[in-house]
C-alpha positions in Angstrom: 12.4 171.7 141.0 14.7 171.8 144.0 11.8 171.3 146.4 10.8 168.3 144.4 14.3 166.8 144.7 14.6 167.7 148.3 11.2 166.0 149.0 12.2 162.9 147.1 15.6 162.7 148.7 14.1 163.1 152.2 11.6 160.2 151.4 14.4 158.0 150.0 16.7 158.7 153.0 14.0 157.9 155.5 14.1 154.4 157.1 11.8 152.0 155.3 10.6 151.9 151.8 9.0 154.8 150.0 5.6 153.9 148.6 4.0 154.8 145.3 1.4 156.9 147.2 4.1 158.9 148.8 5.9 159.5 145.4 2.6 160.7 144.0 2.0 163.0 146.9 5.4 164.6 146.3 5.1 164.8 142.5 1.5 165.9 142.2 1.2 168.5 144.9 -2.3 169.8 145.5 -2.6 172.7 143.1 -4.9 174.5 145.5 -2.2 174.8 148.1 0.7 175.5 145.8 1.6 179.2 145.5 1.0 180.8 142.1 4.1 181.8 140.2 4.8 185.5 140.0 4.3 187.1 136.5 8.1 187.5 136.4 8.7 183.8 137.0 6.0 182.8 134.5 7.5 185.1 131.8 11.0 183.8 132.5 9.7 180.2 132.1 8.1 181.1 128.8 11.3 182.7 127.5 13.3 179.7 128.7 10.9 177.4 126.8 11.4 179.5 123.6 15.2 179.6 124.0 15.4 175.8 124.1 14.5 175.9 120.4 18.1 176.1 119.2 18.9 172.8 121.1 16.2 171.1 119.1 17.5 172.6 115.8 20.9 171.2 116.7 19.5 167.7 117.5 17.5 167.7 114.2 20.6 168.7 112.3 22.6 165.9 114.0 20.0 163.2 113.4 19.2 164.1 109.8 15.9 164.2 108.0 15.7 160.4 107.7 15.9 159.7 111.4 12.9 158.7 113.5 13.6 161.4 116.0 13.5 164.2 113.4 9.7 164.4 113.6 9.9 164.7 117.3 12.5 167.5 117.1 10.5 169.2 114.4 7.5 169.4 116.7 9.5 170.9 119.5 11.0 173.4 117.2 7.7 174.4 115.7 5.9 174.8 119.0 8.6 177.2 120.2 8.7 179.1 116.9 4.9 179.6 116.9 5.0 180.8 120.5 7.8 183.3 119.9 6.0 184.5 116.8 2.7 185.0 118.6 4.4 186.9 121.4 6.2 189.2 118.9 9.6 187.8 119.7 12.5 186.7 117.6 13.0 183.0 116.9 16.2 181.4 118.2 17.9 179.3 115.5 21.7 179.0 116.2 23.2 177.8 119.5 23.4 180.7 122.0 20.6 182.6 120.2 18.2 184.1 122.6 14.7 185.4 121.9 14.2 189.2 122.0 11.1 191.3 121.6 10.7 192.6 118.0 10.3 196.3 118.0 7.0 197.5 116.6 5.5 194.0 116.8 1.8 193.8 117.8 1.3 192.4 121.3 
């Protein structure tokens, strides 16, 4: 993400206006030339995704079942719960909960 910000900032700071084409080039880098993430980076991103669940639980609690946003929060919570379950990890619920592998879970 920092490379994205640096690229956009450099384009903004440059004399003259930045074009939509330049923004697209920065945002949508050619996937063939982008380095593949290491397995450790990919695993960390998956765990971060799962660990975001407690934030959605909190948002749903604050909004209440009758709010329009509840369905959106519910979808985010469920996606993270299903992923954690399929990977054999615990499901974060309370703030500061972090997913952990469940011992003896099938992988």
